[in-house]
N, C-alpha and C positions, 0 to 999 in steps of 0.2 A: 507707407508700405502696407500691403494687404494683411500681413501677419499681425502687425500691431493692432490693426482695426479688429481683426477676427478675435484675437486674444482678449482685447478690451471688451468685445461683446460677450465672450464666453464668461469672463470673470465678473464684469460689472453691469451688463445690460439687464434691467429688471424683466424685460420681455422674454418669456420662456421660448417662444418660437425663434427669436433671434439667437438665443443661446444655442438651441438645437441646430440651427443652420450653421452657426459658427463652428460648433463641435464637429459636424459632419464634414465641413470644408477642411478643417484642420487635420482631421483623421486621414482624409484623402491626400492632403499635401504631404503628410508624414510618410506615406508609402509611395509617393511619386518619385520618378527618377531625379527630379530637381532637388529632392531633399538633401542629397550629398552636398550640393552647392550652398543652399540657403542656410543649412544647419550651422555652418561655421560663421556665417554673417550674423546670425542671431546671437552668437556667443560673444559678440563684441562687448568690451567692458562698459561701453556707454549705454547699453540696453538695461531695462529693468529686469529683476530676477525672474519674473513670470515668463518673459520672452526668452531669456537665456535657458531657462528650464525646458521650454518647448524645443529649443534647438538641440539640447543635450538628449532629450527623449527621442527626437527624430533620429539622431545618430544611433542610439541604442536599438531602435526598431529596425533600421536598415541593416545593422551588423548582425542582430540576432535572427531576423527572419529572412533576410535577402542576401545571405552570405555568398551564395553562389553567383550573385551578380557582380561581386567585387573581383577585378582582375588581380592575379597573384602579384603582379609587379607593383601594385599599390599598397600592399600590406604594410611595408615598412614606413611609408610616408604617413599612413593612417595612424600607425602606432606612435610615431614621434609627435604628430599633431596632438594626439590625445594626451600624451605625457606633458607636452607644453601647456595645454589648457588646464590640466589638473593642477600643475604647479601654479599656474596663474590664479586659479580659483582657490588655492589652498587656504588663503586667508579671507576669501570672499564668501559668497552665499553658500550655506551648508547644503541646501536642497540641490543646487546646480552641481556642486562638487560631487555629491553622492551619485547623481545621474551620470556624470562623466566617468566616475569610477566603475559604475555598472557597465557602461559602454566598453571601457577598456577590458574589463573582466570578460565580457562576452567575446571580444576580439581574441583575447588570450586563449579562451576555451576552444575557439574555432581553429586556432593556429597550432595548438598543442597536438602531439609532441613534435611532429615533423618540422613545421615552419617556424616554431618558436620553442625549442627544446627546454630552455631554462627560464621560462617566463617569470616564475615567481622570484627566483634569485635575481633576475634582471630588474624587476620592480623594486626589490629591496635596495639593490645597488644604486639605481637611478635616484631614489629619494634620499639616500644617505650621502650622496655626493654634495659637496658644498655648493650653495647657490646664494650668492650675496644678496640677491633681490628678495629672497623669501626667508622669513625667520624660521629657524630650525624647528621650533615647536609646531608651527603650522605645517611644515613639511612632514614632520613625524605624524601628525594627525591625519594628513592626506594619505600617507602610506597605510596607516592603520585602517582607514576607511576602505581603501582599495583592497587590502588583504581580507577585510571582513566581508565585503560584498562578493568576493570571488567564489567561495564555497556556496553562498546563497544563490548566486547566478547559476552555478553548476546544478544545484538541486532543481531549479525551475527551467533549465535550458531545454531546447527542443532537439538536443543531439540524438541521433539514432542510437539504438540500444548498444550496438557493438562499440561505437565511439564512446559511449558513456562509461563503459567498463575500462576502456583504454585510458581515458582522461582521468578517471577516478584514481587509478593506480599511479599515474604520473603525479597527481596532486598529493597523494599520500606520501610519496617520496620527497616531494618539495617541502614538506613540513619541516624538514631539516634546515631550510633557510629561514623559516618563520619562527619556530618555537624558541631558539636561542635569543632572538631579538626580543620576543615577548617576555621571556624570563628576565632578561637584563633590565627591561623597562619596569617590571614589577618590583625588582629587588632594589632599584636605585632609590636611595632615601629621598632625593630631591624631586622625584617624579611627581608632578601634581596629580590630584585626585582624578581630574577628568581624563588624563592620559591613561591612568591605571584602569579606569572604567572602560575606555576604548579597548585596552589590551584584553581585559576579561571577555568583552563582547567578541573580540576577534578570535580568542581561543575557543569560545563557545561555538562559533561558526565552524571552525576547522574540525573540532572533534566529531562533527556529524558526518565526516567523510570516512568513517571507519578507520581512524588512525589507531595503530596498536596501542593498547592502554599503557604499556610500559614506557612508550615514548612520551606519554602525557604526564608521567609521575610528578616531575618537578613542578609543572604548571598547576597540577591539581593541588599539590601541597601549598603552593603560593596562593591559590584561590582560597584554601582553608584559612590561611593566615589573614587574607583580606576580609573574611567574615567578621573579624573583630571591628572593622571600620564601618560604622553605620552607613556612610555614603556609598560604600562599595558592596554592601551586604547583598542586595537583590541580584546584582549582576554576578557576584561570586556564586550565589546559590545556583543560578541558571547554568553557570559554567560547570560547576561540580556535578549537578544533576545530569546535564547533557553528556559529560564525559563518562559517568558511571553507567548511564542507561544505554550506551550504544551496544547493539546486539553482540558484537564481536568481543566485548570486554570479558565475557566469561572464560575465554581461552587463557586469560592471564591471571591465574588463581593467586600466584604469589603477590602480584600487585594488589589484587582485591583484598588479600589478607592484611597488607600494609595499610589499607584504607580504613580498616575497622577502628584502630586506636584513635585517629583524628576525628572520626565520626562520634565515637564514644566521648571524646574530649569536649564535644559541644554540649554535653548534658548540663553543665553548670550554667552556661549561657541560656540554655532552654528553660531551666528552672526559674532563672531570674526574669526571663521574658514572660513566663506564665504568671509569676507573682505580680509583676508590674502591669499585667494586662496588655503587653505588647504583642498583639495578634500576628503582625507581619513577621516578626522574628521567629516566634514559635512555629508558624506555618512553614517558613523557609527551612528551618533546621529539620522539621518533620519530613519535608520533601526529600532532603538528602538521605536521612536514615531509611526511609521507605524505598528510595531509588536503589540503594545498596541491597537491602533485604529482599525486595520484590524481584529484582532482575537477576539476582545471583544466589537465591537461597539454595538451589540444588548444588551449585558448585561449592558453596561454603559448607553445606551439610556434609558433603563428601569428605571434607578435611576433618575426619573424626577427632584427631588430636587437638584441634582448635575449637572443640565443641563449646568450651566455656565462653570464649570471646564472642562466638556467634549467638549464644544464649543471652549474653549481655546486650547485644544489638536488638534481639527480639524483645527483651525487657524494656529497652529504650522506646521501641515502637509501641509496646503496651502502654507506656506512660503517655505517648501521643494519642493513643486510642481513648484513654481515660482522662484526657486533659480536662480540667475543671471548667464548668460553664455549660450553658445550654446551646446546642447547635441550632440554628445558624446565628443566634443573637450575640452570645458572648464568646463564641469560638467557632472557627471554620476549619479546624485542623483534623479532628478525629475522623472525618469521612475519608480523608486521603489514605487511611491505613487499611481500610476493609479488604481491598483486593489482596494485600499482603497475606492476610490470614488464610485466604483460599489457597494462594500459591504455596505457602509453607505446608499446609495440610496435604495438598496434592503431592508435593515432593516427598514428604515423609511416607505417605501411603504407597509411593511408587518404588520404594526400596525393596530388596529381597528380604524374606522373613526375618533373618537374624538381625540385620541392621535396623529393620523397622521396629523390632521389639525393643532395641536399645533406645531408639528415638521416641517411641511411644512412652517409655518410662519417663524420659526427660520432659516430654512436651504435653502429656495428658494434663498434668497439674496446670501448665500454662494455659491450656485451652479451657479448663474449668474456671480459671481466673478471668479469662477473656469473656466467658459467658456473664460472669458477675459484672464486669466492667461495661459490657454492651447493654445489659439490662438497666444498669444505673444511668447510662447515657440515653436510654430510650424513655426515661421517666419524664412526664410532663412537669413544667414548672408550676409554681403555686398559681391558683386561680387568678389571683390579683395580677401577678406578673404576666401570665398568659393573656390576660385582658388587654395588655398594652401592645401585644405583638401585632404586626400588620398581617394582612391576609397572605401576602407573599411569604413572610417568615413562617406562618403556620403551614403553608403548602410545602415549603422546603423541609420543614421538620417532619411533615407526614412522609415525604419521599425518603428522608434519612431513616425514619423508622422502618420503612419497607426494606431498605438496604440492610438494616440490622437484622430484620426478620429473615431475609435470605441467607445472611451469614450464619445465623443460629441454626437454620435448617441444614446448612452445609456441615456445620460443626458436629451435628448429630451423628454424621457418618463416622466421625472419629471417636466420639464419646459414647454413642449408643444409649441403651436403656438407662444407664447410670445417670445420664443427663436429666431424663424425665424424673427419676427418683429424687435427684437433688432439688429440682425446681419444686416438686410436690412437697418435700420436707420443709423447704423454706416457706412455702405458701401456708402449710399447716401451722408452722410455728407463728407466723404473722397473725393468722386468723384466730389462734387459740390463746395468744399471749394477752391476758387481760390487764397485766400490770403496765405494759408499755404499748398503748394502742398505736398501730401503724398508720402511716398516711395512706390515702387512697392511691397516691401515685406509685407507692411501692407495690401494693397489691396488683395494681393495673399492669405494671411492667412485668411482674412474674407471670401473670396470666397471659400477657402478650407473648412472652417467650414460649409458653406452653402451646398457645394457639399457632404460633409460627411453625412449630414442628408438626403439630397434629394435622395441620392443613394439607401437608404434602407427604407425610410419612404414615405408613400404615400402623396406627397405634392399637389395633384391635387386640394385640397380644400383650399389651403393656399391663402390668399388674397395678399400676398406680392410677389408672383412669377411673376405676370405681370410686376410689377415695376422693379423686378430684370432683367427680360428679356429686359426691356427698358434700364436699366443701362449698360448692358454688352457691347453694341456697343460704349459706351462713355469711356470705359477703354482704356487708351493709352498703348498698349502692346509693351514694350521695351525689353522684357526679356523672355527667353525660359521657365523658371519655371512658370512665370505668364501666358504665352500663354498656356502652358500645362493645368494649372488649369482652365483657361477659357474654354478650350475644354471639359475637363472632367465634368465641371459644366453644360455645354450645353447638354452633353450626359446624365447626371443624370436627366435632365428635359425633355428628349425626350417623355416620356409618357404624360407629361403635354402638350407638344406641339401638340401631336396627338389630344388632346381634345380642343386645342385652335389654330387651323391651321393658323389663321390670323397672328399669331406671328412668323411663321416659317421664313418669309423673313427677320425678324430682325437679325436672327443669322446664317442662312444658308450661306450667303456670307462670314462670318468670317471663317466658317469651310472649305469652298472650297478654300479660300485663304491659310489657314494653310496647306492644303493637299500638297501644293508645297514646303513645308519646311521640309527637311529630319529630322531636329532636333525635329519636332513635329509629327513624323511619327505615333507613337503608339496612341497618344491622338487624333489626327485628324481623323485617319482612323477608330478607334473604335467608335468615336462619330458619324461619317457619317453612319457607319453600324447601330448604334442604331436608328438614325433618319430614315434611310431607312426602318428599320424593323417596328418601331412603327408608323411612319407617312406615310406609302407608298401610302395610298389612297388619300392623299392630295398633293403628290409630282408631279403628271403628269405635271403641269405647269412648274416645274423646271427641269424635267427629262433631256431635251436636254442639259441643262447647266451642270448638274451633270455628265452626261455621257461624255461630251466633256472634262471637267476638269480632270475627272478620267483617261480618255484615254491618255490625254497629260502626266499626271503624270506617268502612267504605261510605256509609251513609253520612257520617260526620265530615267526610271529605278532608281528613287531616293529612293525607299522604299525597305526594306529587303523582302525576300521571304514571310515570314508569313504575313506581312502587305499587300503585293500584294494579297494574298489569301483572307484576310478579305475584301479588297476593292472589289474583285469580288463577294463575298457574298453580300456585300452592294448593288452592281448593280443588283444582282439576285432579291433581295427584291424589289428594285425600279421598275424593269421591270415587275414584277409579276402583278402590278396594272394597266398596260397599255393595250390598245386594241391589239389584235393579230398582226395586220399589223404594229402597232407601235413597238411592241416587235421585230418583224422580222427585221424591218428597223434598229433599234438600235443594235440588235445582229449582223447584217451584218457589220455595221461600226466598232463595237467593236471587233469582232472576226477575220475579214478578215486579218488584219496585222499578226495575230498569225498563221492563216492557211497558209499564204504565207511563213512565216518563217519555219513552220513545213514541208511544201513541199520541201523547200530548204534543210532542215536538213535530210529529208528522203532519199535524193539522195546522201548524203555524206557518206563516209566510216566511220563506227562507231569509235568514239574516246571519251575520258573522257569529253572534254569540250562540244561537241555537245550532249552528253548524258544528262548533267545537263540542257542544254537549252530545250531539249525535255521534260524532267521531269517537268521543270518549266511551259512550255506551257500546258501540260496535266493537271498539278495541277490547273492552272488558269481556265481551262474549267470545271474541276470537281467541283471547288468551286463555280463557277457561276451557274452550274446546281443544286447544293445542295439547293439553296434558290429560284430558279426561278420556282415558283409553281403557275400556273394560276388557278388551281382548289382550291387553298387555303386550303389545308389539315391541315395546322398548325394554321390557324386563330382561335382565340377563337370566340364563337358564338356571343358575344356582338358586336364585331367590324363589323362582317359581317351583323348583323341586322341593325346597325346604318348606315353603308354605303351600300346601295343597289347596288350590283355589276351587271354590264351587264353580261349576259350569253355569254361566249366565244364560238365562232363557229370555225369549221375547225380543222386541225391537231394541235397538241401541238407544239409550236415553238421549244422546246428543241429537240423533235423527228425530226423535219424538219432539224435542224442543224446537229444532229447526223447522219441522213441519208446522208446528204451532205458530211460529213467528214469521213464516215465509211471506204471508200476504202483507204483514206489517212492513217487512223489509222492502217488498215491492213498492209499497205505498211511499216509503221514504225515498226510494230510488227515483220514482216518477217525478218527485219534486226537485231532486238534486242531480239529475242525470248530467247536467252541465258541469258539475264540480268533480274534478279528477280525484280530490282527496276523499270525498264521500264514497265515490264509486270504488276507490281503492280499498276503503275500510270494509265495504260490503263484500267485495271479492275476497278480502283477507279472511273473513269469517269462514267462507266456504273452503278456501284453499287450506287453511289450518285444519279444518274438520276433515277434509278429504285425506290430507297427509296422515292424520292420526288414525282415522277410522278405516282407511283403505276399503276393502270389500264391503264392510258394514254400511258404507255410505250409499250403497247401490239404490235403495228405495228413493233417494233424492235425485238420482241422475236425470230422469226425464224432465222434472219441473225446473231443475237448475239449468239444463241445456236450453230450455225454452226461454227462461228469464235472461240468460246470457245473450242469446240470439237477439232478443228485443233490445236489450241494452246496447249491444254493439251496433245494431242497425241504426239506432237513433243517433248515438254519438260514439264513434269508435274511440276506445281508450286501451292503453297497453295492459292495464291490470286485468281487463276482461280476456285478452288473448292469453295472458299467463295462466289464468284459471282454466281456460279451454285446454291449454297444453297439459296441465295437471290431470284433467279428466281423460285426455287422450292417453296419457302415460299409464293411468291405472285401469281404465275400463275399455279402451278401444278393442282389445283382443278378445273380449268376452261377447259371444254372439248375442246374448240377451240385451246388452247395452249398446250394441253397435249402431242400431238405427238412429237414436237421438244424437249420439256423438258424431256420427257421419253427417247428419243434417246440420249440426252446429258448425262442424269443420268447414263444410261447403259454404255455409252462410258467411262465416268470418272471412273465408278466402275471397268470396265474391265482393263483399263490402270493401275489403282491403285493396282488391284490384281496382275498384272504382276510385278509391283514395289515391292510388298510384297515378291513375289517368288525370286526376285533378292537380297533381303535384305533391309528392310525399315529403319534400325537403323540410317542411315545418314539423314533421312528426318522426324524428329519428327513433324515439322510444317505441312507437307503434311498429315501425319497420323492423327494429331489433327483435321485438317480441314475436312478430309474424315469422321472421326467419327461423327463430328457435322453435316455433310451433311446427313449421314445415319439416324441420330436421327431426323433431320428436315423432311426427306422423310417419316419416320414412323408417324410423328406427322401430317403432312399436307396431305399426299397422300399414305397411307399404300399399295394401289393397286400396287405401283411400285414394291413391293416385290412378286407380283404374276406373274411378267413377266417370261416367260419360259426361256429366255436367261440370267436371273440373277442367278448367282451361290450363293444361300443363304448360303450354307454350308461354302464356301470359305470366304464369308463376315464375318460369325460368327467366323471362326478361326482367321481371321485378328483382330477382336475385342479382342479375348482372348490374342493374341500376344501383342496387344497394351496395355493391362492392365499391362504388365510387363516392360513397358518403364520406364527409370529413370526420364523422364521429367514429372513433376506434371500436367501441363495443358493437356498433351496428355492422361494421365491416367484418368483425370477427364472427358475428352470428351468421352473416351471409356466407362466409367461407365454410362455416359448420354445415349449412344447408347443402352446399355443393359437394362437400366430402361425404355426405349421406346419400345424395342423389346419384352421383356418378357410378357407384358400385351397383345400382339398380338398373343400369342400361339394358342388361341382358334379360332380366326376369320380368320387367314391366314394360310392355311394348310402347305405350305412349311416352314413357321417359326416354327409352332408347331412341325413338324417332325424333323427339325434340332435341336431344343432345346432338344427334348426327346432323340435324339441319342447322342448329344454332350454336354448336360448340365453339366455332371459330370466334364468335362474338365474346363468349366467355373467356377464351384464351387471350383475346385482345385486351379485355378489361384487366385480367390478371397481370399481363405483361406491362400494362400501363402503370399499375400499382407498384410492381417491382422496379419499373423504370424511374420511379421517383414521385409518383402521384400520391402514394399512400405512406403512412408513417412506417419507419424502419422496424418498429416494435411488432408490426403485423406480418413480417416476412415469413415466419414459420407457418402461418395460416395460409398464405398464398402458396407456399411450397406444397402444402397438403393437397391443394386443388391440382397442381401440376402433377403430383405423384399419382393422384386418382385418375386423372386424364390419361396418363401414360399406361396405367395398369388396366384400365377398362375401355379405352378408346384408342389404342396404340396406332392402328393404321391411319386413323383420321388425324391424330395429333401430329404425326410426322409430316403430313401435307400442310396442316394449318400453321405449324410453327415456322415452316420454311417460308410460306407466303407472308406471314406477319413480319418476320425479320427482314424481308426484302424491302419493306417501306423505309425510305430515307429518314434518318433521324429518329427512328422508332426502335426501342421504347425511349431512347435518350440520344441526344446528339453527341454525348461524350463517349459512346462505345463504337468501336470500329467494326466493319463487317466481319473481320476475323474473330473478334471477341464474341460477336453474336453467334457466329457459326459454332465456335467452341462450346458456348453455353448450350445451344440447341442440341448438339451431339451428346454432351454430358447428360442432359435431362433424358433424352431418348434412350440412352444406354442403361439408366438406373431404374430398374423396375422392382427391386427387392428392398433396398436399404433407404428407408424414408429419411433417416438422419443425414445421409450423404446429400440427398436432394435439398434439404434445408441448408446445408453448408454451401452448396452451389448457389442457391438463391441469394444467400447473404453476401457471398463474394460478388455476384453479378450486380446486386443492387448498389454495392459500394462503388463499383466501376461506373454505373449509370449516374450516380450522384457526384462523381468526381471526388469521392472521399477515400478511395482505396489507398492504403499505405500511409494515411495521415494519422496523427496522434489522436484525432477526434474519434477515431473508430475503436480506440483501445478499450473503451468502457463497455463495448458490446461483445 
């Protein structure tokens, strides 16, 4: 038989191609009409389980996906055959039994409620009937399996939405046939463990159907009892958590209140588990306590007269938060509780003022205790212990600390300034207590708590920050983790330092000292960058020192590339606040070593190692120029008003430096023109400078345009077009700079058009950048399209071609070009003429994309083109769309002439509401792709 052969190939053939062929053949067989016939044959008892499993799976697929193919008069025979086979397999292969149960469940869901009104009750009755051939225990297990998979099959079924609601309510009523049976089986003394296990799983499955919580009371209590049995523990936890967590449960407040005592009753079991290091048990009990607290804190807080029992539950969760041991090595429970504390706080703060005041009084002390517990949990283990942790454990601990940090920041909302005072007092006592020296871990955790809050909350008005800044230099830093946290804390206080510049000298020496330690690379460099950005107007007295230390560190090459780049950005901020001659002097000493290195490298024959050195140096320069901004474009108005800045005279220092190194950069380029990364690094220097300097960059425009033109003509690269776009954006509308920009734009266009003639498919990045350049030109300086030597028709055709690229970003950029071009039809004669002569080709390409050639994620962009065509070329569009839609099978064979006509009319009618056009296009593209009304579209 072919099936046996194919299945044998799938499971046992070592050849991957044979496996794939077999899988393909079997999948086709499963959905073929013959599946009804062969499935039953494959279930014969003489077949091996793999073959029987395939037969059962084929039945499930036919029932669940091709229900409409089954004639109604065959429902009953199908049902009885499945019952017979399930009974037959009750004592046989477990995987085949489960699959048959899933098939019967699917059948029941499709027949409910009309064709099979009491399906669940019937199932229970059928399996409880005496059958001498099958032992009662096996029958009981088969019934439990069937009842367990029924709700699971419902959750994943493909029932339409209206049927889903109908079937859900029928099932919820049918639990009356299931729960008494489950209770009876759990309470029977002689029920074996594996039956009770199945019962709890079955209950777990049913509660997810939104069964009223009060109907579950008895089973929840029975599940609580089962928690004492180690074999049933995990399954019982799952059942209790699922029952408590269902969204509907909060309507049954009385039942919820009844659940608090049994949860509190688990505290002794929890303590023993913690003492004996039984992580599984403590984890399970914690999940139950958190499920009750987190899902129902609002409902339980509302019961003011029961405030003490809820407070006891909160304290139990606090015990779980502070469970001894280091996460994730000796405990994995504490992290489960963090969301609970957010929820409880939100609920307390959402009450009306009177009630909130009462709860604030009860819970403020609890939240202060929480802060202590969290800071204790955030402490690092001893250096010796930490040395044994794996890198994965260290990473999990890092993430856990970030979660603690977020929680502390949130708790600040409830506790306010008092929280900072309490942290400061504790830190002060730690650092001044000479009799009992503290561990570095303790100090680090307190600082970490402070930093967590200071990073996101405005602490500028806090009266404890001056004291903290005074304490920081007293910390004896003996450890990398502590040093890191000290750095990050200083960084978090950089805005405060800008308002209190007299304190800068307290901490700046620490930061400069840390710069020399490679282990503190990230924290020290990012902190210096923050200080240089926030406090730059107060740093001139320290500038020489900062530059000298930074230079020394850069020359020693102790930091990774990205930190070197940040350091250059920090120096850019720093130098921005100096006088021009000071800037030039510092720039000279800072850059000269690199320029000398670059001169040397420019003379060498290109090879991989000198390429990396060149890219590194160019990167350092571009990062320096990114933030070196003497006209202070990025400053907010407040700071420039507070610090009256001297007006800077003379040329911009960045321009001075760029002009000095321009020839050197050209020399480097001439050797590396073939290398996209070097070209990109060169373009980045100018792009960052242009963005920062804006109009100040003007003196460089002519020579840069000339260099870009030479570069692009020799070897076209996307980064050169992107820089051209930047120049068009900033300078094209200024008459003085228009000639060089215009010449560059025309040159880039003509070179790219030649590239299109040779075949642009290998250069989607260039096409993408070119389309963005054209759109920018139309936006900033549409006159560029009036140039006699610009071939507007060729540009238009390139755009149409680009719409058919497989790369989504390129298509998106092309759509952007057309949505800028079409509104210019009236004002720019060459554009109007080209659109009128070739617009039909554009429409054809857009409709092809909508018809299924382009990704569905791009439909909004195609809709924008249709909207623009309708708005600016209406009389033409009405003719073009009619002609295009008359083609057979266009834009898809799946749409009828009527559907095409409806779509055309809808588009032509909508000239105001772009959102409506987008909806029409989405609807039509689904029809074209045969996806309309399928569940596959639900995600979009």
